[in-house]
C-alpha positions in Angstrom: 94.1 151.3 157.3 96.9 153.7 159.0 95.9 157.4 159.8 97.4 160.5 160.3 95.9 161.9 163.4 96.0 164.5 165.6 95.7 164.0 169.2 95.8 166.2 172.4 96.7 165.4 175.9 98.8 162.6 174.8 101.0 162.4 177.6 98.5 162.4 179.9 97.0 159.5 182.3 94.4 158.9 179.6 96.3 159.7 177.0 99.1 157.7 177.3 96.6 155.0 177.0 95.4 155.9 173.7 98.7 157.1 172.0 99.9 153.3 172.9 96.9 151.8 171.4 96.6 154.2 168.4 100.5 153.4 167.5 99.7 149.6 167.9 97.3 150.1 165.3 99.7 151.8 162.9 98.4 155.4 162.8 100.8 158.2 162.5 100.5 160.9 165.4 100.8 164.7 165.7 100.7 164.8 169.5 100.2 168.8 170.8 102.3 169.4 173.9 101.9 172.0 176.6 105.3 172.3 177.3 108.8 171.1 176.5 108.5 168.8 179.4 105.2 167.2 178.0 107.3 166.4 174.7 110.0 164.9 177.0 107.4 162.7 178.6 106.1 161.7 175.3 110.0 160.7 173.8 110.5 158.4 177.4 107.2 156.9 177.1 107.3 155.9 173.3 111.2 155.8 172.7 110.9 153.9 169.2 107.8 155.6 167.9 109.0 159.4 168.6 110.3 161.4 165.8 108.8 158.8 163.2 105.5 157.4 163.7 104.8 160.0 166.8 105.8 163.7 166.3 105.2 166.3 169.3 104.2 170.2 168.6 104.1 172.4 171.6 100.8 173.9 171.0 98.9 176.3 173.4 95.3 174.8 172.3 93.3 178.5 173.2 95.5 180.2 170.4 94.3 179.8 166.7 97.8 180.5 165.4 99.5 177.9 167.6 96.5 175.3 166.3 97.2 176.6 162.7 100.8 175.4 163.4 99.9 172.3 164.8 97.7 171.3 161.7 100.8 172.6 159.1 103.0 169.6 160.7 101.2 167.1 158.9 99.9 166.5 155.6 96.6 164.4 154.8 95.2 164.3 158.4 92.2 162.3 158.5 91.7 162.0 162.4 91.3 164.1 165.4 91.5 162.9 169.2 90.7 165.7 171.6 91.3 164.3 175.1 93.0 167.6 177.0 91.0 169.4 179.2 90.9 170.3 182.9 88.3 170.2 186.2 88.0 172.6 188.9 86.1 171.5 191.8 82.8 173.2 193.3 80.3 172.5 195.9 77.9 175.0 194.3 77.4 177.1 191.7 78.2 179.6 194.2 81.5 178.4 195.2 82.7 179.2 191.5 84.4 182.1 190.9 84.5 184.4 187.6 88.0 183.0 187.2 87.3 179.5 187.6 84.3 180.0 184.9 86.4 181.5 182.5 89.3 179.1 183.2 87.2 176.0 182.6 85.6 177.6 179.7 88.9 178.1 178.1 90.2 174.8 179.0 87.5 172.9 177.6 85.2 174.6 175.2 87.6 176.7 173.3 90.4 174.3 172.5 87.4 172.2 171.3 85.8 175.1 169.0 89.2 176.0 167.3 90.1 172.5 166.8 86.8 171.4 165.3 86.7 174.8 163.2 90.2 174.1 161.8 89.9 170.5 161.2 86.7 170.3 159.2 87.8 172.0 155.9 91.1 169.7 156.2 88.7 166.6 156.4 86.6 167.7 153.6 89.7 168.4 151.6 91.2 164.8 152.6 88.0 163.0 151.9 86.6 162.6 155.2 87.7 161.3 158.6 87.1 160.5 162.3 86.8 162.7 165.5 86.5 161.6 169.0 86.3 164.2 172.0 85.8 163.6 175.8 82.8 164.7 177.4 81.9 164.0 181.2 79.2 162.4 183.3 78.2 165.3 184.9 77.4 167.1 181.3 74.8 164.0 180.9 73.7 163.2 184.4 73.8 166.5 186.6 74.2 166.4 190.2 74.8 169.2 192.8 78.1 170.6 192.7 80.2 170.8 189.2 77.9 173.1 187.4 80.1 175.0 185.5 82.7 172.1 184.5 79.6 170.1 183.6 78.5 173.1 181.3 81.8 173.4 179.8 81.5 169.6 179.2 78.1 170.1 177.7 79.2 172.3 175.0 82.3 169.9 173.9 79.3 167.7 173.6 77.3 169.9 171.6 80.1 171.3 169.4 81.1 167.6 168.4 77.3 166.5 167.7 76.9 169.4 165.6 80.3 168.5 163.8 78.8 165.1 163.2 75.7 166.6 161.5 77.6 168.9 159.5 80.4 166.2 158.2 77.7 163.6 157.3 77.6 164.6 153.6 81.5 164.4 153.6 82.3 161.3 155.0 83.3 163.2 158.3 82.3 161.1 161.8 82.5 162.7 165.3 81.6 161.2 168.4 82.2 162.0 171.9 83.0 159.8 174.8 81.8 160.6 178.3 83.5 159.0 181.0 82.8 159.2 184.7 86.1 159.1 186.8 88.7 157.5 185.4 91.4 155.1 186.7 94.3 157.2 186.3 97.4 157.2 188.7 96.3 160.8 189.7 93.2 159.7 191.1 94.6 156.6 192.8 96.5 158.9 194.8 93.3 160.1 196.3 90.5 157.0 196.3 90.6 154.0 198.2 90.9 150.8 196.5 87.4 150.0 196.5 86.5 153.6 195.1 88.9 153.1 192.2 87.4 149.7 191.3 84.6 151.5 190.4 85.7 153.8 188.0 86.3 153.7 184.3 89.7 151.5 183.3 91.7 153.9 180.9 92.7 150.8 178.6 88.7 150.4 178.0 88.2 154.1 176.9 91.8 153.7 174.6 89.9 150.6 172.9 86.7 152.5 172.2 88.7 155.6 170.8 90.8 153.2 168.5 87.7 151.6 167.5 86.1 154.6 166.7 89.0 155.7 164.5 89.5 152.4 162.7 87.6 150.9 159.6 85.2 149.0 161.8 83.8 152.1 163.6 82.6 154.0 160.2 78.8 153.4 161.1 79.0 155.5 164.2 78.7 159.2 164.0 76.9 161.5 166.0 77.2 159.8 169.3 77.8 160.2 172.9 79.2 157.0 174.3 78.9 156.7 178.6 81.4 154.9 180.0 80.7 154.5 183.8 82.0 151.2 184.6 80.4 150.8 188.0 79.3 154.1 188.9 75.6 154.8 188.7 74.1 157.3 186.2 
C-alpha cells in the first residue's frame, strides 16, 4: 500500500537509489533538501515524479522549526526514512577536535532526535507507520579510530530502538540499517576496484529499506540490520 514518507538525504549516493525504489513502489515522498542545489538535483534525477509524487523542501535538520515546516508540507504521513548524516575521520580519539565532536553530534544525532521527536506523535495520530534510520558498522563493531563517529551513530541506533519500544502499542515500527562502507560514486573515487567490490551495494540497502516500509515488513521492529557485504565484522 503506498504511503506518504518523509525522506532525508534523498539526493545523496544512497539516497537517490532509495528514492528511486520508493517511487517505484508508489509512495509519495517529501524530501528534505539542504539547499536549492539539492532541490535542483532531485528535479534532474526524477523529472517525471518531481512536483507530484516527489516534493522537495529546503530544511536545516538541526533546526526544530525547520523540521516543523518540513512535516507541515505533507498530510497523513506514515513513514520516515532518515538517510542524512556525515563522517569525519580520526585516527584516534586524541585526533578529534572539540569542533569535530560537535559537528558529528549535530550532523548525526541532533537531526535524528528532532525527526523522531516530531514524527512519533504524527504517526500515533495517523494509526502507525514505519521508521528507518541509518547507523554504521563502527557503532556495532568498534575498532581503533572513528571513536566519535561511532559514538554518534551509536546514538542514532539507540534513539531508533527506543522509539521502536515506545511505538509498539501504536503500530509504529522503527528499524536501523547499519552498513559498512557503501558502493557510492564518492567512495569509488578513492577505493581500488578490489576494495570497492567488498563494499555494500547501495541497491541492496535500498531494497531492504523499501521492504521495511512495505506491508511485507510489518513483522520487523526494533532491529539493527548489519549490511557489510564482504567486509568482516
